[in-house]
Structure formats: structure tokens, C-alpha cells
C-alpha positions as CSV (number, residue, x, y, z in Angstrom):
1,M,0.0,-0.1,0.0
2,L,1.4,3.4,-1.0
3,A,2.4,5.8,1.9
4,R,0.6,8.4,-0.3
5,Q,-2.7,6.4,0.5
6,V,-2.1,6.2,4.5
7,R,-1.4,9.9,4.4
8,Y,-4.7,10.8,2.2
9,F,-6.8,8.3,4.8
10,L,-5.4,10.0,7.6
11,A,-5.9,13.7,6.3
12,V,-9.7,12.8,5.4
13,A,-10.2,11.0,9.2
14,E,-8.9,14.4,10.5
15,H,-10.9,16.7,8.6
16,E,-13.8,14.7,8.3
17,S,-13.8,16.2,4.6
18,F,-12.3,15.0,1.3
19,T,-12.7,18.7,0.3
20,R,-11.1,19.9,3.4
21,A,-8.5,16.9,3.7
22,A,-7.5,17.9,-0.4
23,D,-6.9,21.5,0.4
24,A,-4.7,21.0,3.6
25,L,-2.5,18.4,1.6
26,H,-2.6,20.9,-1.6
27,V,-4.1,18.1,-4.1
28,S,-7.4,18.0,-6.0
29,Q,-10.2,16.5,-4.0
30,P,-10.7,14.0,-7.0
31,A,-7.3,12.8,-7.2
32,L,-7.9,12.2,-3.2
33,S,-11.1,10.4,-3.6
34,Q,-9.4,8.1,-6.3
35,Q,-6.7,6.7,-3.8
36,V,-8.9,6.7,-0.9
37,R,-11.0,4.3,-2.9
38,L,-8.1,2.1,-4.1
39,M,-7.1,2.2,-0.7
40,E,-10.7,0.6,0.1
41,E,-10.6,-1.8,-2.8
42,S,-7.3,-3.2,-1.4
43,L,-8.4,-3.6,1.8
44,G,-11.9,-5.1,0.9
45,V,-13.6,-2.8,3.1
46,Q,-15.6,0.8,3.4
47,L,-13.3,3.1,5.5
48,F,-15.4,6.3,5.2
49,D,-19.1,6.8,5.3
50,R,-19.7,9.5,2.8
51,S,-23.9,9.7,3.1
52,G,-23.9,12.5,5.4
53,R,-23.0,16.3,5.2
54,T,-19.6,14.9,7.3
55,T,-17.6,12.5,6.1
56,R,-17.4,10.0,8.8
57,L,-14.8,6.6,9.5
58,T,-17.3,3.4,9.4
59,D,-16.4,1.0,12.2
60,S,-13.5,-0.5,9.9
61,G,-12.5,2.8,9.5
62,E,-12.2,3.3,13.1
63,V,-10.3,0.3,13.6
64,Y,-7.9,0.8,10.6
65,L,-7.1,4.1,11.9
66,Q,-5.8,3.2,15.3
67,Y,-3.1,1.2,13.4
68,V,-2.2,3.5,10.9
69,R,-1.3,6.1,13.6
70,R,0.8,3.6,15.4
71,A,2.6,2.5,12.4
72,S,3.0,6.2,11.0
73,Q,4.5,6.8,14.5
74,E,7.1,3.9,14.4
75,F,7.7,5.0,10.8
76,R,8.7,8.6,11.8
77,E,10.8,6.9,14.8
78,A,12.5,4.6,12.2
79,K,13.4,7.7,10.0
80,R,15.0,9.5,13.1
81,A,16.7,6.2,14.4
82,I,18.5,5.8,10.8
83,H,19.5,9.5,10.8
84,D,20.5,9.3,14.4
85,V,24.4,10.2,14.6
86,N,26.0,8.6,17.6
87,D,28.9,10.9,17.5
88,L,26.7,13.9,17.7
89,S,28.3,15.7,14.9
90,R,24.6,16.4,13.6
91,G,20.9,15.7,15.0
92,A,17.8,17.0,16.4
93,L,15.9,17.3,20.0
94,R,12.8,18.6,21.0
95,V,12.1,19.3,24.6
96,A,9.4,20.8,26.3
97,V,9.1,22.4,29.8
98,T,6.8,23.5,32.3
99,P,6.8,27.3,32.9
100,T,8.7,27.4,35.9
101,F,11.5,25.8,34.6
102,T,12.2,28.8,31.8
103,T,13.2,31.1,35.1
104,Y,16.0,29.2,36.5
105,L,16.8,25.7,34.5
106,V,16.4,26.0,30.9
107,G,19.2,29.1,30.3
108,P,21.8,27.3,32.2
109,L,20.9,23.7,30.7
110,V,20.6,25.0,27.0
111,E,24.2,27.1,27.6
112,A,25.8,24.0,28.8
113,F,24.1,21.6,26.1
114,Y,25.0,24.0,23.1
115,S,28.4,24.7,24.4
116,R,28.9,20.8,23.9
117,Y,26.8,19.8,21.2
118,P,26.7,23.0,19.0
119,N,25.5,20.9,15.9
120,I,22.7,19.7,17.6
121,S,19.4,21.6,16.9
122,L,17.3,22.2,19.8
123,N,13.7,23.1,20.1
124,V,12.5,24.3,23.2
125,R,8.8,24.6,24.1
126,E,7.1,26.3,27.2
127,I,3.8,24.1,27.7
128,S,1.3,22.8,30.1
129,Q,2.1,19.5,31.7
130,E,-1.4,18.2,30.7
131,H,-0.4,19.2,26.6
132,M,2.9,18.1,27.1
133,E,2.2,14.5,28.0
134,E,-0.3,14.7,25.1
135,L,2.8,15.5,22.8
136,L,4.9,13.1,24.5
137,L,2.5,10.2,23.5
138,A,1.7,11.6,20.1
139,D,5.7,11.5,19.4
140,E,5.8,15.2,18.5
141,I,8.2,15.9,21.4
142,D,11.3,14.2,22.6
143,V,11.6,15.0,26.5
144,G,9.6,16.5,28.8
145,I,10.7,18.5,31.9
146,A,7.7,18.4,34.2
147,F,6.4,17.2,37.8
148,S,5.7,13.9,39.0
149,G,2.1,12.9,39.9
150,T,1.1,11.8,36.2
151,L,-1.5,9.7,35.7
152,T,-0.4,8.7,32.5
153,P,0.4,4.9,32.2
154,D,2.4,4.9,29.1
155,L,5.2,7.8,30.4
156,D,8.6,6.9,31.7
157,L,9.3,9.4,34.7
158,D,13.0,10.0,35.8
159,P,13.5,12.0,38.8
160,L,15.4,15.3,38.1
161,L,15.4,17.5,41.6
162,V,13.2,18.4,44.2
163,E,11.8,21.6,44.1
164,T,11.0,23.9,47.0
165,L,8.9,26.8,46.6
166,A,9.6,29.7,49.3
167,L,8.3,33.3,50.4
168,V,10.2,35.5,47.6
169,V,10.5,39.0,48.4
170,R,12.6,41.9,47.4
171,T,15.9,42.7,48.9
172,G,14.5,45.7,50.6
173,H,11.4,43.9,51.9
174,P,10.8,43.9,55.4
175,L,11.1,40.3,55.7
176,A,14.3,40.0,53.6
177,G,16.7,39.7,56.3
178,E,14.6,36.6,57.9
179,M,16.2,33.1,57.9
180,S,12.5,31.5,57.6
181,I,8.7,32.3,58.2
182,G,6.3,30.4,60.2
183,L,2.8,29.1,58.5
184,K,0.8,31.9,60.9
185,A,3.1,34.6,59.6
186,L,2.4,33.6,55.9
187,S,-1.1,34.1,56.4
188,A,-0.5,37.7,57.0
189,E,1.3,38.5,54.0
190,S,-0.2,40.2,51.0
191,L,0.8,38.6,48.3
192,V,0.8,38.4,44.1
193,L,0.5,34.9,42.7
194,L,0.5,32.8,39.7
195,S,-3.2,32.8,38.3
196,A,-5.5,29.6,38.4
197,E,-4.3,27.7,35.4
198,F,-0.7,27.2,36.4
199,A,0.0,23.6,38.3
200,T,2.1,25.9,40.7
201,R,-0.9,28.0,41.9
202,E,-2.8,24.7,42.4
203,Q,-0.1,23.0,44.2
204,I,0.1,26.6,46.5
205,D,-3.8,26.6,47.3
206,R,-3.9,22.9,48.2
207,F,-1.0,23.3,50.8
208,C,-2.6,26.2,52.1
209,R,-6.0,24.4,52.8
210,Q,-3.9,21.7,54.0
211,H,-2.2,23.9,56.7
212,S,-5.2,26.2,57.4
213,I,-3.7,29.0,55.9
214,Q,-5.7,31.7,54.3
215,P,-3.4,34.0,52.0
216,H,-4.0,37.6,51.3
217,V,-3.7,37.3,47.5
218,R,-3.8,40.7,46.3
219,I,-3.0,40.4,42.5
220,E,-2.9,37.6,40.1
221,A,-0.7,37.2,37.1
222,N,-0.3,34.8,34.3
223,S,3.0,35.0,33.7
224,I,6.0,34.0,36.0
225,S,8.0,36.8,34.8
226,A,5.1,39.4,35.7
227,V,5.2,38.0,39.2
228,I,8.7,38.6,39.7
229,E,8.5,42.1,38.2
230,I,5.6,43.1,40.4
231,V,7.6,41.5,43.7
232,R,10.8,43.4,42.5
233,R,8.9,46.8,42.4
234,T,6.4,46.5,45.3
235,R,6.0,45.2,49.3
236,L,4.2,42.3,47.8
237,S,5.8,38.8,47.9
238,T,4.9,35.6,46.3
239,L,5.6,31.7,46.5
240,L,7.5,30.3,43.8
241,P,10.8,27.9,43.4
242,A,13.7,29.3,45.8
243,T,16.2,28.7,42.9
244,I,14.3,31.7,41.0
245,A,15.6,33.9,43.7
246,F,18.8,32.5,44.3
247,A,19.8,33.2,40.3
248,R,18.6,37.2,41.1
249,Q,20.6,39.7,43.1
250,D,17.3,41.5,43.8
251,L,15.5,38.6,45.3
252,V,15.4,37.0,48.5
253,A,14.0,33.4,49.2
254,I,12.4,32.9,52.9
255,P,11.9,28.8,53.6
256,L,8.8,28.3,55.0
257,D,8.9,26.7,58.4
258,P,8.3,24.0,60.0
259,V,6.8,22.7,56.6
260,R,8.1,22.8,53.5
261,L,6.5,23.1,50.1
262,Q,8.2,20.8,47.9
263,R,7.6,19.0,44.4
264,T,9.6,16.5,42.4
265,A,10.9,17.5,39.2
266,V,10.9,14.8,36.5
267,L,12.2,14.4,32.8
268,M,9.3,12.5,30.8
269,Q,9.7,10.3,27.6
270,R,7.2,8.1,26.4
271,K,7.4,4.5,27.3
272,D,9.4,2.2,24.7
273,A,10.3,5.1,22.5
274,Y,13.4,5.6,20.6
275,R,15.9,7.1,22.5
276,S,18.3,9.2,20.3
277,A,21.7,9.9,21.3
278,A,20.9,13.2,21.7
279,A,17.8,12.8,24.0
280,R,20.5,10.9,26.0
281,V,22.9,13.4,26.4
282,F,20.6,16.1,27.2
283,I,19.3,13.8,29.9
284,E,22.5,13.2,31.5
285,L,23.6,17.0,31.1
286,A,20.1,17.8,32.5
287,K,20.6,15.8,35.4
288,E,24.3,17.6,35.9
289,V,22.9,21.0,35.7
290,A,20.1,20.1,38.1
291,T,22.6,18.9,40.8
292,E,24.5,22.2,40.5
293,L,21.2,24.4,40.4
294,S,20.2,22.4,43.8
295,S,23.6,22.7,45.6
296,H,23.3,26.6,44.5
297,K,26.7,26.6,42.6
298,P,27.5,28.0,39.2
299,I,27.5,25.7,36.5
300,T,30.6,27.3,34.6
301,D,32.3,23.6,35.0
302,L,29.7,22.3,32.9
303,I,30.4,24.6,29.9
304,D,32.9,23.8,27.5
């Protein structure tokens, strides 16, 4: 069976229309219809119900679609495996991270990776963990950096670091010199927090409920950079990973006491997926960088 026929079948299934599928593929609608008909004849079954206003898969078509998608994914992996060069003189890697990691991990990690492997094409995306898991399962990214606790059984999780959230204030804040802050005192703070669509905010809210903390949230923002900028310019404080403050001279991280708010960051990959040479060295280097960041040491030794 021709790869072109498979591609046409997938397009019609996705768009539920021969006309829209033809437009998306930049081919004529009669040519596309003919190829799908030839596919149906070779299989001996009808794949699409063309009787309604939209073109829908038949029961046979639904079953066939599952296998075609799986085969297409494995075919893409095979192509990458063929072109993977173990000496890392070339290659490509697709990485996704959840938002907090762009503030302190992505910069040092990409700097170290690029200094060692400048010929590897690196694509980095900042997305939600839910979307990341979908893209990993669809083989649209190779490695994800997010948090443990996923309910998706088809992903491998490799612990990366334990991220501790702290009260983050500017250097001129009245609490900037404190060694820690108690949970009762935290209830008295005026805060700027990430908005509800962030997993970080969900974890903060859960922590507050568990410990009977009633935070005074004065401002919400849907950007970590906006939260940081507000903290830098006001007397408001926030709850963010302590490592963010360690990387900035104008911010101070005050640990929570006696209970800390922590979560485990993980490297995510699809189970049984092909691990390219670029992915393997990226994961190894990510662990090195994470170890250095956790110890609050400079990572210059990782950069050649």
C-alpha cells in the first residue's frame, strides 16, 4: 500500500471532509478520492461513510485508523533512528518544559548543552504539563521536564530534582533578612500569585488548605515574569521556587517553617520510544545541571 494513500486516509479522517483534506494536502479532491477508493478496494472494506454532511469513519475505518496512526508513529521513529548520529556531529531534539523551569533551569541547561553539542538542533517549548503529556504520547516531542504525579501510564518518569517553593521578596522587603517564615506569619503576607491555570498555583492552594493558611492574594498574574517584576517593584511577596530567587541579586527566598512546600521535577519520555543519542546526552546533562542548581553553585564547569 502506498504511503501516499495512508497520508490521504489520515487527512480525511482528521478533517472529516474530502474537500478540506484535499485543501490541506494541496491536491485535487478527485485525486484524493480516487486514492482512498483504491485503498478501500485493496482492503476489501469501506473506510468512510460518505452519506452525511460530514465524512465519517465506518467501524472498520475506526479500527484501521488506530493501527495506521501507530504505524505512522513508528515509521517516524524509524526515520529518526536512521538519521541519528551517535557521534553527535548532527541531530535534532525536541524538548518541552513547564513554565517555572524557564526562569532558572532552561537557560543554564541550554547554555551547557549548546557549548558541548553545537551541531544539535534544539527546539524548546514552554507548555502545560497536560499538553506536554499529549505531545509525548503523539511522538511530537522527545523529552519533557515537568512534575511527578502524572496519571498517564505510558510515560517513563526519571527524577530530576526536588523543587522547594519559598516566600520570595525583594531585597528591601521588611522580611528580607529573615531566616524563615512560619505558616501563621505567611497568612499575614500580601501576595501576588500565579493565576489558577498554573499547576504551581494549584499546589500552593492545596498546601494552604492542608495547613489552614488563608493567604491575602492582592494580585494574580498569568506570567511568572510578571509576578517576579511585581515583587521587584512592590512590597508584595510571592510563593515560587527558591531557585528563582537564588539566580537574582534583587530577590530573596525565605524558607517556610516548619513545613516546606516541595515537589519532584521529572524528565518525561514515552515508554518504549526510540531514545536518540541527542536525547540521551540531554538527559544526562540535565541531571548534572539540576545537581549544580540544587547546591546553589555556578555551572561554569559544565560549559566547555
